[in-house]
C-alpha positions as CSV (number, residue, x, y, z in Angstrom):
1,X,-10.7,-8.8,0.6
2,X,-14.5,-8.9,0.6
3,X,-16.4,-8.1,3.7
4,X,-18.8,-10.7,5.0
5,X,-22.4,-10.1,4.1
6,X,-24.0,-11.6,7.2
7,X,-23.6,-11.1,10.9
8,X,-22.9,-8.0,13.0
9,X,-19.9,-5.8,12.2
10,X,-17.3,-4.8,14.7
11,X,-17.6,-1.2,15.9
12,X,-15.1,1.1,14.1
13,X,-14.1,4.3,16.0
14,X,-13.3,6.9,13.4
15,X,-11.8,10.4,13.8
16,X,-12.6,12.7,10.9
17,X,-9.9,15.4,10.7
18,X,-10.5,18.0,8.0
19,X,-9.4,21.7,7.7
20,X,-12.7,22.3,5.8
21,X,-15.3,22.4,8.6
22,X,-18.3,22.2,6.3
23,X,-16.9,19.1,4.6
24,X,-16.0,17.6,7.9
25,X,-19.5,18.1,9.3
26,X,-21.2,16.7,6.2
27,X,-18.9,13.6,6.1
28,X,-19.3,13.0,9.9
29,X,-23.1,13.2,9.6
30,X,-23.1,10.7,6.8
31,X,-20.8,8.3,8.6
32,X,-22.8,8.5,11.8
33,X,-25.7,6.9,9.9
34,X,-23.6,3.8,9.6
35,X,-24.4,1.7,12.7
36,X,-21.0,0.1,12.8
37,X,-19.1,3.4,12.8
38,X,-18.7,5.8,15.8
39,X,-17.5,9.2,14.7
40,X,-15.5,12.1,16.4
41,X,-14.4,15.2,14.6
42,X,-11.4,17.5,15.0
43,X,-9.5,20.0,12.8
44,X,-6.9,18.7,10.4
45,X,-3.7,20.1,11.9
46,X,-1.4,17.6,13.5
47,X,-1.6,19.1,17.0
48,X,-5.4,18.9,17.0
49,X,-5.3,15.3,15.7
50,X,-2.8,14.2,18.3
51,X,-4.7,15.9,21.1
52,X,-7.9,14.1,20.1
53,X,-6.1,10.8,19.9
54,X,-4.8,11.3,23.5
55,X,-8.3,11.8,24.8
56,X,-10.4,9.2,22.9
57,X,-9.9,5.7,21.5
58,X,-9.6,5.8,17.7
59,X,-9.2,2.9,15.1
60,X,-9.1,4.9,11.9
61,X,-8.4,8.5,11.1
62,X,-10.0,9.9,7.9
63,X,-7.8,12.9,7.0
64,X,-8.9,15.5,4.4
65,X,-8.1,19.1,3.7
66,X,-7.1,21.6,1.1
67,X,-6.5,19.8,-2.2
68,X,-3.6,22.1,-3.0
69,X,-1.8,21.7,0.4
70,X,-0.4,18.3,-0.3
71,X,2.7,18.7,1.9
72,X,0.5,19.3,4.9
73,X,-1.5,16.2,4.5
74,X,1.7,14.1,4.1
75,X,3.3,15.8,7.1
76,X,0.2,15.2,9.2
77,X,0.1,11.5,8.1
78,X,3.7,11.1,9.1
79,X,3.2,12.7,12.5
80,X,0.1,10.5,13.3
81,X,1.8,7.3,12.1
82,X,5.0,8.1,14.1
83,X,2.9,8.7,17.3
84,X,0.5,5.8,16.7
85,X,2.0,3.2,14.3
86,X,-1.0,0.9,14.5
87,X,-3.5,3.6,13.6
88,X,-5.3,3.2,10.3
89,X,-5.0,6.4,8.2
90,X,-7.2,7.1,5.2
91,X,-6.5,10.2,3.1
92,X,-9.4,11.8,1.2
93,X,-7.9,13.0,-2.1
94,X,-9.6,15.4,-4.5
95,X,-6.6,14.8,-6.9
96,X,-3.3,13.0,-6.8
97,X,-0.2,12.2,-8.7
98,X,2.7,9.8,-8.5
99,X,4.7,11.9,-6.0
100,X,1.7,12.3,-3.6
101,X,0.8,8.6,-3.7
102,X,4.3,7.3,-3.0
103,X,5.0,9.9,-0.3
104,X,1.7,9.3,1.4
105,X,2.3,5.6,1.6
106,X,5.8,6.1,2.9
107,X,4.4,8.4,5.5
108,X,2.1,5.7,6.8
109,X,-1.2,6.0,5.0
110,X,-3.2,2.8,4.7
111,X,-6.0,4.1,2.5
112,X,-6.0,6.5,-0.5
113,X,-9.6,7.4,-1.3
114,X,-10.1,9.4,-4.5
115,X,-13.5,11.0,-3.6
116,X,-14.0,12.6,-7.0
117,X,-14.5,9.2,-8.6
118,X,-15.7,6.9,-5.7
119,X,-19.1,7.0,-4.0
120,X,-19.7,7.3,-0.3
121,X,-20.5,3.6,0.2
122,X,-17.0,2.9,-1.2
123,X,-15.5,5.1,1.6
124,X,-17.4,3.1,4.2
125,X,-15.8,-0.1,2.7
126,X,-12.4,1.6,2.6
127,X,-12.6,2.4,6.3
128,X,-13.6,-1.2,7.0
129,X,-10.7,-2.6,4.9
130,X,-8.2,-0.3,6.6
131,X,-9.6,-1.2,10.0
132,X,-8.9,-4.9,9.2
133,X,-5.2,-4.0,8.8
134,X,-5.3,-4.0,5.0
135,X,-4.8,-1.3,2.4
136,X,-7.0,0.6,0.0
137,X,-5.9,2.1,-3.3
138,X,-7.1,2.1,-6.9
139,X,-5.2,0.4,-9.8
140,X,-3.4,3.5,-10.9
141,X,-2.2,4.3,-7.4
142,X,-0.9,0.7,-7.0
143,X,0.9,1.1,-10.4
144,X,2.7,4.1,-9.0
145,X,3.8,2.2,-5.9
146,X,5.0,-0.8,-8.0
147,X,7.0,1.6,-10.2
148,X,8.7,3.1,-7.1
149,X,9.6,-0.3,-5.8
150,X,10.8,-1.8,-9.1
151,X,13.2,1.1,-9.7
152,X,15.1,0.2,-6.5
153,X,15.2,-3.6,-6.9
154,X,17.8,-5.7,-8.8
155,X,16.4,-6.5,-12.2
156,X,18.4,-9.1,-14.2
157,X,21.2,-11.2,-13.0
158,X,24.1,-12.0,-15.4
159,X,27.0,-14.3,-15.4
160,X,30.7,-13.2,-15.3
161,X,30.6,-13.1,-19.1
162,X,27.7,-10.7,-19.0
163,X,25.2,-13.3,-20.3
164,X,21.7,-13.4,-18.6
165,X,21.4,-16.3,-16.2
166,X,17.6,-16.0,-16.1
167,X,14.8,-15.4,-18.5
168,X,12.9,-12.1,-18.4
169,X,10.0,-13.6,-16.5
170,X,12.4,-15.4,-14.0
171,X,14.1,-12.0,-13.5
172,X,10.8,-10.4,-12.7
173,X,10.1,-13.2,-10.1
174,X,13.5,-12.6,-8.5
175,X,12.8,-8.9,-8.3
176,X,9.5,-9.4,-6.4
177,X,10.8,-12.3,-4.2
178,X,13.9,-10.1,-3.3
179,X,11.4,-7.4,-2.3
180,X,9.7,-9.8,0.1
181,X,6.6,-10.8,-1.7
182,X,5.1,-14.2,-1.1
183,X,4.3,-16.5,-4.1
184,X,0.6,-15.6,-4.1
185,X,1.3,-11.9,-4.5
186,X,4.0,-12.5,-7.1
187,X,1.4,-14.5,-9.1
188,X,-1.2,-11.7,-8.8
189,X,1.2,-9.0,-10.0
190,X,2.4,-11.0,-13.0
191,X,-1.0,-12.4,-14.0
192,X,0.1,-16.1,-13.6
193,X,-0.8,-19.0,-11.4
194,X,0.8,-19.5,-8.0
195,X,1.9,-23.0,-9.0
196,X,3.7,-21.4,-12.0
197,X,5.7,-19.2,-9.6
198,X,6.6,-22.2,-7.5
199,X,7.9,-24.1,-10.6
200,X,9.8,-21.0,-11.8
201,X,11.5,-20.7,-8.4
202,X,12.7,-24.3,-8.6
203,X,14.3,-23.5,-12.0
204,X,15.8,-20.3,-10.6
205,X,17.3,-22.3,-7.6
206,X,19.0,-24.7,-10.1
207,X,20.4,-21.9,-12.3
208,X,21.8,-19.9,-9.4
209,X,23.0,-22.9,-7.4
210,X,20.9,-22.1,-4.3
211,X,18.3,-24.1,-2.4
212,X,15.7,-21.7,-1.1
213,X,14.1,-18.2,-1.5
214,X,16.3,-16.7,1.3
215,X,19.4,-17.7,-0.7
216,X,17.8,-16.2,-3.8
217,X,17.4,-12.9,-2.0
218,X,20.9,-12.9,-0.7
219,X,22.3,-13.8,-4.2
220,X,20.3,-11.0,-5.8
221,X,21.5,-8.4,-3.2
222,X,25.1,-9.5,-3.4
223,X,25.2,-9.3,-7.2
224,X,23.8,-5.8,-7.7
225,X,26.9,-4.9,-9.6
226,X,26.3,-7.6,-12.2
227,X,22.8,-6.6,-13.4
228,X,21.5,-5.3,-16.6
229,X,18.1,-3.6,-17.1
230,X,15.1,-5.4,-18.4
231,X,11.5,-4.3,-18.8
232,X,10.1,-3.3,-15.5
233,X,7.4,-5.4,-13.8
234,X,4.2,-4.9,-15.8
235,X,1.3,-2.9,-14.3
236,X,-1.1,-5.7,-13.8
237,X,-4.6,-4.4,-13.0
238,X,-5.3,-5.3,-9.3
239,X,-8.8,-5.0,-7.9
240,X,-9.6,-3.4,-4.6
241,X,-10.2,-6.9,-3.2
242,X,-6.5,-7.5,-3.6
243,X,-5.6,-5.3,-0.6
244,X,-3.3,-8.0,0.7
245,X,-1.1,-7.4,-2.3
246,X,-0.7,-3.8,-1.4
247,X,-0.1,-4.8,2.2
248,X,2.9,-6.9,1.0
249,X,4.1,-4.1,-1.3
250,X,4.1,-1.7,1.6
251,X,6.5,-3.9,3.5
252,X,9.0,-3.7,0.6
253,X,10.0,-0.1,1.3
254,X,7.1,2.2,0.8
255,X,7.2,2.8,4.6
256,X,11.0,3.2,4.5
257,X,13.2,6.1,3.7
258,X,12.1,8.5,1.0
């Protein structure tokens, strides 16, 4: 989602929490030069963050720390999200892998900022996007999340004779609809038009003998035993402006059990 270019911006109250005091001071000084951001600092441990959150109003926490202490940053994220579910949490990452990305989103992170490859102005935009209730991640990180989701969803429904009821594309649509994605986000992920998704759903309704998307979901969930693997949902490149897509993905289970 693009930010408006005109008019005044809403004030964003940011808590910078980093175990590296030098980095914390440098980042805080840079953020304070942004007129729409009010900055407070604290150490990166959960106890210090929670204490700061009890004493001052905060919209977004920017959480950094030792690049090698990945468990700590995920644990801190989980503690902050548990105590303040509506808090926007941005993680500053020097490096990442599939495991860290998925666990961080499950823990409650809304922004994954890879500072080695993104400029400071992108961090300011990331903070604004998260403050709006959306999510920030790059294409590779979104791919990791889609992989994690698709591995837990029903993939291809078959008849009692073991014959596929749906085409491969229809099966992909059922996978995403069963996960809770609206038509717009299904279209974005598959690289097709939203109207194409609507027409495909009508064909799926007819094939499965159902009348709406809720019944499609129930059908898919009750026929888990009669499924066969097909190619997973493709990793469609998604721009940072498609934060609404990641927001929908998060509701599918990224914030659920690990």
